[in-house]
KOLKEMAR-586693 format. One line per field, with one value per residue (C-alpha): residue number from 1; residue in three letters; x, y, z. Coordinates in pm, 1 decimal. Example, Ala and Ser with C-alpha at 12.3 -4.5 7.8 and 13.67 -1.06 7.14 Angstrom:
<sites>
num: 1, 2
residu: ALA, SER
xx: 1230.0, 1367.0
yy: -450.0, -106.0
zz: 780.0, 714.0
</sites>
This chain:
<sites>
num: 1, 2, 3, 4, 5, 6, 7, 8, 9, 10, 11, 12, 13, 14, 15, 16, 17, 18, 19, 20, 21, 22, 23, 24, 25, 26, 27, 28, 29, 30, 31, 32, 33, 34, 35, 36, 37, 38, 39, 40, 41, 42, 43, 44, 45, 46, 47, 48, 49, 50, 51, 52, 53, 54, 55, 56, 57, 58
residu: UNK, UNK, UNK, UNK, UNK, UNK, UNK, UNK, UNK, UNK, UNK, UNK, UNK, UNK, UNK, UNK, UNK, UNK, UNK, UNK, UNK, UNK, UNK, UNK, UNK, UNK, UNK, UNK, UNK, UNK, UNK, UNK, UNK, UNK, UNK, UNK, UNK, UNK, UNK, UNK, UNK, UNK, UNK, UNK, UNK, UNK, UNK, UNK, UNK, UNK, UNK, UNK, UNK, UNK, UNK, UNK, UNK, UNK
xx: 5941.3, 6231.1, 6336.3, 6563.3, 6291.5, 6033.9, 6283.5, 6372.4, 6005.8, 5948.2, 6250.8, 6146.1, 5802.6, 5934.6, 6230.4, 6032.9, 6118.8, 5861.7, 5936.2, 5783.6, 5499.0, 5371.6, 5453.7, 5439.4, 5075.5, 4947.8, 4848.6, 5203.8, 5351.6, 5120.5, 5211.6, 5581.5, 5522.3, 5349.2, 5633.0, 5886.6, 5695.7, 5689.5, 6065.2, 6127.3, 5903.0, 6068.6, 6417.1, 6317.9, 6184.7, 6493.5, 6720.4, 6525.0, 6529.4, 6901.7, 6962.4, 6750.6, 6922.0, 7280.8, 7495.2, 7541.2, 7879.1, 8011.2
yy: 4303.5, 4294.0, 4015.8, 3845.4, 3838.6, 3692.3, 3424.3, 3339.5, 3306.4, 3064.9, 2861.0, 2841.1, 2726.3, 2436.2, 2349.5, 2289.8, 1974.7, 1757.9, 1462.1, 1657.8, 1787.3, 1632.9, 1616.4, 1944.0, 2014.8, 2163.6, 2470.3, 2512.0, 2460.1, 2723.0, 2974.2, 2910.9, 2956.4, 3287.6, 3405.1, 3303.5, 3500.7, 3802.4, 3761.6, 3776.7, 4080.8, 4255.9, 4177.1, 4323.2, 4637.3, 4670.1, 4636.9, 4899.6, 5134.8, 5093.0, 5153.5, 5473.6, 5610.5, 5515.9, 5807.7, 5822.3, 5701.6, 5891.5
zz: 1867.3, 1628.2, 1389.9, 1642.0, 1906.4, 1666.3, 1559.8, 1917.6, 2006.0, 1716.3, 1810.9, 2178.2, 2080.5, 1868.9, 2092.8, 2412.2, 2597.7, 2420.3, 2647.7, 2935.2, 2725.9, 2402.8, 2037.5, 1849.7, 1781.3, 1457.5, 1662.9, 1802.5, 1457.5, 1309.1, 1584.0, 1513.9, 1140.0, 1198.8, 1424.8, 1158.3, 897.4, 1125.4, 1178.9, 803.7, 763.5, 1056.4, 912.1, 578.0, 750.7, 967.6, 664.9, 471.6, 764.8, 816.9, 445.1, 459.3, 768.0, 666.8, 554.4, 175.4, 57.4, -240.8
</sites>
């Protein structure tokens, strides 16, 4: 998964229609928190990779 996919997964988890289900549980919140952390890590990796593969500008 890339950063955008991790972020979207976290947002979907927290944006469920809670009227049809229940309040956000600590378990759901923790899963969303982990997905958000993975999104940040993936974004950092993607940025570093793009910087390393970008042609040098002189």
